Structure formats: C-alpha cells, structure tokens
N, C-alpha and C positions, 0 to 999 in steps of 0.2 A: 519747636524746631529742634532737630537733632544737633548735637555738639560736633564740632570739627576740631580735634586736638592737633594744632599745627598745620592742618590741611587748608591751603589757601583757595584752591579751585576744585570744586566737585563736579564741574562740567554739567551743571544743572541737573545732576542726579542726587537725590537725597534719600536716605532710609526713612522708614515709617517711624522707627524709634532707635535709640541707641546713639552711637557716635561713629563718625568716619575717621579711620586711622591711617588710610593710605589712599592716594590718588595718583593715577599715572596716565600719561598720554604718549602715543607715538604716531607719527605721521609717515605717509608713503606717497610717492609720486611716480607714475609710470613714465618711462622715457620713449619718445618717438624717434625713430632713425630713418634717414634716407641714404640709400646705398646707390653706387654707381654700377655700371655694367660689369665691373670686375669684382663687385661685392664688397668694395671698400666704403666705409662709412664716411659720407660727406657732410652730413648734418645730424646732430643729436640734440634734442630739446625736450623740455618737460611738457607732458600733456596737461591740459587745463584742470583736470580733476585732481584734488588733493583728498586723500582718505585719512582720517584720524581715528584711531582706536583708543577709546577711554575706558578706565576701569577705576571703580572705588570699592573699598572693602573696609570692614570694621566689625564691631559688635552691635548687636540688636537685630532688628527685623528689617528686611528689605521692603521697599514700597512697590508691592505688585500692581498697584493701580497705574504705575508709569508704563507697564507693559500694555500695549494696545495694538490692535491690527489696523493697518492703515498705509497710506502712501509714505514714501520717504521724502522729507523736505529738506532742501539745502540749508546748511548752517544749524540744523537741529539734531539733537541726539536721537538715534534710533537704537532702542535697547535690543541686543542680540542674545544676552544670557543673564539669567539671575540665579544664583546659587545660595542656599541656606543650608546651614548644618547646625546640629545641636549635640551636646554631650552633657552627661551629668556632672562633670567637673567644672564647667565654665558657662558663661553667658553664650547665647546663640551667636554664630558668625554669619556674615553675608558677604556676597561679592556680586556687583553689578557690572556688566560689560556693555558697551555700546559703540556705535560707529557714527561719525559726523562726516558727511560729504560736503566739500567746499569747492568752489571754483577759484581758480588762481586769479 
C-alpha cells in the first residue's frame, strides 16, 4: 500500500507505488431560481445534485487500472484525468483527478 505523508483522505484514489503528498476537494451546487412576471427573483434554492472535484498528487506511479470505461455511479469517484511526468533529477510525479456526483 502506498504511503500518505500527512494526507488523511485520498478519496478512494491510490497510486500504484510511491506516496501521496497532496489531496484536495472542492464542491459545487447549482442554484434554481423562480422569477415573477417582472423578472424579480422570488425563490432561489439549491438543485439536488452536488458535484465534488477531487485531486491527489505525489511521487511514484499512478494506478492506471482505476481508469475504466463505464457508467457513472452516485457516491463513487469517476476518474477524469491521470497525469504522469518524469525527469532525470527526481522520482516520477503523478496527479489523478476525479469527480463524485452526490444527491443532496
């Protein structure tokens, strides 16, 4: 199992080898509005779908087996991007991005 130096939540994303040095998550909710005949907003409330974008990065190799074609399932991470870079000066870097769709 890869190491996680001070990273508490990897959002169910783990590299194949190496360590996770950074983990982030941001959430977004769309707002539904109802307007009257004058165009004034009478009600504004959140839509039920919450979108969470998650990212982990670190040193080592990403787990490409996590990338799979299939349907998007609620509450599960759907990987949208995997980046890997190498240089002669340091160990390889990786970054994995995903999205989680949740109902409010």
